[in-house]
N, C-alpha and C positions, 0 to 999 in steps of 0.2 A: 605549358601543354608537353605530357611525358611522350618517352619513344615509342611507347606501345600504342598511346591514343593516337600518334601521329603516324604510323605504320596502319594502323586499325582502321583509319578513316579514309589511307590511300587506300589498302587493300579493300575495304568498302566501295570503293567509288567504281575501282578497277573492274573487281567480279559482280559488281549486280549489273555493268554492260552488257558483260559474258554470259551472266546465266541470270534464268530468273527465279528468284531467289524465295522461296514459300517457308513460313514460320507455324508450325501447330503447337499448343500446347504453353503458349505464353506466361499462362496463370501458374504453371505448376513449378516455374524458376524461382526457387529462394532469393531473395531482394537482400542478405546479407548470412554472414554466419560460415565456417567453412563448410565446403563442400567438395564430392568425388566427382566428376563427371564422367561418365562413362559410355561410350559410343559404337554403333559397330564403323568397320573401318573398307569403305572400297575403294579409295582412291588418295595418291599425295596431297590434293588439296581440300579432305577431311577438312584436318585442323583451322585450316583458313577460312573456310563455311562456317565453323562454328564458334571461333574467334568475334566474325563478323558481327554475328547475329544474337552473340549471348554480352548480356548489359554490363558485365565485369571481366575484369583479367582474369585469362585462364594460364595457367603455369601448365606446359606439356610436357610429361615425361616423351621422350621422342628417343628413337633408334642410336645408337654411337655414331652408325656409317656416316650422319648428317652433318655430323659434327667434326668430321675427320677434314674438309673442306673450311680452311680458314676462314674465308668470306660467311659462309654457311653459318660456321662457329658463332663469328661474332653478332649474327644478324639473330640469331636464337636465342642465344643467350642474354642478349640485351631485350629479348623479348619475353624472357622467364622463361624460356624451353632449359631442360638440363636430359642426360645422356642418359640409356638405359641398356644392358648388354643383355637382348634377348634369349642368347644361349647359356646362360649359367644364372643361378644366382646372384643378382645384384645391389650387395645390401646399400653400398655408394645412393643406389637411387632408391632405396627404399627410406634412407634418411632423407633425403632430399625432399621425396614426398610427405615425409612427416613435419617439415621442417614449414614447409607450404600451407598446410593445413592446421600446425600450430598458429600461423601469424592469420587466421579466419582466411585464407584464401582459398581459391578453387581449382582444385588440382584435376586435368586436363589426361584421362587414359583410354584406350582402346584395349578392352578386357581381352580379345583375342589376341594380340600381339604383332599380326600384320593385315596385311588387306585381304580378305575374304570374300567369295561369289556368294557362298551357300551356309543358312545358318544350321552349326553343329554345336553342342552343349559342350561337348569332349575339348573345343578351342578356348574356353575359359582360364584363366590363369589364377591360383590361391591367391598368391601374393595381392588381387584385387582388393577382395574381400578382406584380408589380414590387414593391409595400409587404412580403410574404411573403418574397422572396428579398431584397431590400435589409436588413431587417430579421433576417436569416438566422432566419427564424421556423418552425414547423411550422403547418401548417394544419388545421385540425378541421371536416370538411364535415357539417351537420345537414340534416334534411329535418323538415320540419314540416308535418301533414298534419291537415285539420280545416276546418268550413265557419263555425265561428263561432257557429253556432245556439245559443241560452242552454241548460245542462245537457248539450250536445253533449260528445263525445269529441276530444279535442286530443291528437294523436299526435306525439310527438317522438322523431326517430331520429338516434342519435348514430355517425356512420363512423368509422372507422378513421382515424387522423392521415395527411397526406399530407408526405412530407421532399421538400424539393427543394433538397437540401445539394449536390448536381452541378451545380447554377447557380449557388452563392453566387460562385465568383469569375470570372466567364463576363461577358461581355459579349452580353446579347440587343437584339434590333430590338423595335419595338413589335406586330409580326407574332407574336414570339416569345412574348413577354408574352402577348397574346391567345389562342394556342393553347394555354398553361399555367392562362389563366384557365377557359378552355373545358374543361381537365379537371378542374379543380376543380368547377365546374359538374356537369359530368357526375357526378362523384363523389359530389356532393349528393343528386342525383334518383337512381343508382344507391342510395342508401342504402334505398329504401323499394322499387324497382322488380326492380334486380338479378336476386331468386327468380324473378319472373315471365319472365324474359327479355324486357323488352322493352328494357333499356339494357344491354349484355354489360361485363363488367370490361375490358375493353383499350379506351387512352383513344386518342382518335384526336387 
């Protein structure tokens, strides 16, 4: 049994006692192949919750400050996480992302870059779509809902995978990548709100 499986199992036991985790859209999860999992970000526990409910190992792109603590650095690195500098273009993080996807792995990213409370398309980072397109990878939008109060319900909504294959052989500008990243972000929030009419199905 791998270190990841041991930690995931232990975390699952603990977090399912603390929270009532509810998962929607399991049928939308690809069972194999490279994948970029993109989620909104509301709490530090988000990657743990997603790793618990997702059937495959997720290799998370995490803020570099986490790795400044030697114990946390050891733990996260052994779980497959790697650092990213959110303040500037981090070529190392992009290379690590592409390595994960080249090995047909699952890359976990928060497109907004940090925890947010409200939906804003301008928060989408252009590097998200760039990585997906360069790696020829599908994108799985995920929405997490909850306030993380003890014993409260945490809902996870998996949307339908986004296919950017029509862009694989083209050359895109930074603005075009930003627009595609906004499409990803809109799809994430649409998982929860499209039935309420707050966000339409058409991407802008």
